[in-house]
N, C-alpha and C positions, 0 to 999 in steps of 0.2 A: 504494500500500500504506500501511498505518498507519505503518510504519517511515519511509517516505519523507516523507509529509505531516507527521507529527509532528516529525521531525528537521529538516525545512525550517523549521517554525515556531520551533523552538529556535534554529536557526542565524540566522534573521532577527532574533530577539530579541537574540542576542549581538552580531550585527553592528551593531545600533542602539546598543549600548553601546560599540562600538569602531570609530569612523569611520575610524581609520587602517587597519584591516584591510579595510574596504570599499574604500578607495582602492587598496590593494595588488591586490585582485581585479580592480577596474575597469581598472587599468593593465595587468595581465596580459592581460585580454581585448582591450584596445586593440591589443596587439602581434600578435594573431592575423591571419593573412592574411584580408582581407575584414572583419576586426573582429567576426566573428560566431562565437560558440561553437557547435560542432557535436559530435556524439557522437565523431567521430574525433579531436577536439582535446582531449577531457577529460584524456588522459594528459599533456598539456603545461600544463594549468591547475593548477600546484602549489598556489597559494593557495586556489583554490576547493576542491580536494581536501583541503587541510589544514583549512579551515573545516569541511568535511563530517566528516572524521575526528574532529576535536576536539568537534564537536557530538554525534556518536555516542558518543564516550568519556564526556563529561560528563553527557549527558542521554539515556542509553540508554533506548529505549522498552521494552526487555526486560532488566531488571536481573538476572533469574534465568532459568535454563533447566532444565526438568524432564525427566529422563531415567529410563528403566527399564533395569536391567541385563539383557541378553539371555542371558548365560551367566556362571557364577561367575568372579570375577576377584579380583585383589588391587590395592588402591589404597593407596599409602604404607604398606605393611606390614599392612594390614587386609584380612581375607577379606571379600568382598562376595558374598552369595548371589544366584543368579538371581532376578529378579522384584523386587529391591530398587529403590525409588524414590530417585533422587539429585537433589537440588536443587543445581545449579551456580550459585553466586553470582558472576555475571559481573563486576559492578563491584567487588566486594570482591576478586576474583581479581586484578584490575588493581592495586588498592591494595597488596596484599600481595606482588606479584610483584617480586622483585629484578631480574629480566630487564627488566621493563617500566620500572622506575625507572631502570635503567642507561641505557636508550635514550632515554626520553621525559622523565625528570625526576620529582621527587616532590612538586611543587606541585599536588597532585591537584585541589584545588577551583578553581584558576585556569583560565579559558578562555583558552588561549594557542595559537592555531593554528600559530604560528611553530615550536613544538616539533617539528612533523612535517617541517619543511623542512630538508634537509641544508645544511651550511655552503656558501656560494657559490651556493645555489639550484639545485644540480645534480640534484635529485630529492627523493623523499620517504623519510623514515626508515621502516624496517619492523621490526616486533617481533611477528611472528605468534605467537599468533592475536589479539594485542591491538590491532591496527591497525584495519582497516576490516571485520573479519569476525566478531569476537567476538559481537556482538549477533545475528548471523544463524545461529549454531550451526555444527556441523561434521558432516562425513560424510553418512551417509544421511539424517540429520534436518536438514540444512542448509536454510535458507529458500530456495525456488526464486526468490525475488525479489531475492536478494543482488546479482547483477550489474546488474540493472535499477536498483536503488536506488543503487548506488555509481556508476552512470553518470548517471542522471537528476538525483540530488541536486546534485552539483557543477555540472552543466550548467544547471540552473534558477537556482542562485545566481549563476553567471557572467552569465547573460542578464539577470537582475534588476539586477545591479550595473553591467552595461554601460549600461543605460538609465536607472537611477534611483539616487539617493542616499537612504539611509534616515535619517529624522530621528532626532536623539539621543533615547535612551530617558530619560524623566524620571520614570518611576514607581518604585515600590518594586521590589526584586529579585523576580523571578518564582520562585514555589515550584512544586513538583510535586504531582500527585495521582495516585493509582492507580485506574485503571479497567480496561478490558481490557488496556491498555498504560499505561505511565507517561507522563503528558502534562502540559502546563502547567496550573496550578491555576485559571487564568482565561484569558479571551481575550487574545491578544497584539495590542494595537492599535498600529499603526505609521503613520507619515507618510512618504510617498514624494514626492520631487521629481525632475523630469526632469534628467538630467545634461546639461551644456552639450556640444554637438557638438564633437569634437576637430578 
């Protein structure tokens, strides 16, 4: 899906800027039975999941969600008639949400996957719907690829970092451009080198 491939591009770009995080993911994968990341092991790959969530949060391919009101309702004290189009500003919702800030922190522009990992590495922080689901929508309009993307994304990152180290990013910071989705403004060119066998 566009969400998966574009988010993987952003995640690899950020990892090239943070070799310490690459090492955390690689070390986590090395601890798996057999040393291979499988779909069943994604739940135990906290660093890979944290990298994925942080990349979704900072570089959402869908910064807005367009909805149409099916029946009259009230939102924050305002009457909203049927047929009204609502633009949900997903990234801005995260920025302004006190619930999100209380759980994840308010250093919004920093790419910091550690924010998602509980103290002691016992699991992942959760702040629904701002964790791994906001960009996929909710309810009947939720993206059918959500589960696949949230499984495949961390799995691909884990396998790449099990086998390779990503060379340090030396270019200017990557900017975004709006096409069908929000994507990197130019190609992300990276260098990979094989990791030494453990």
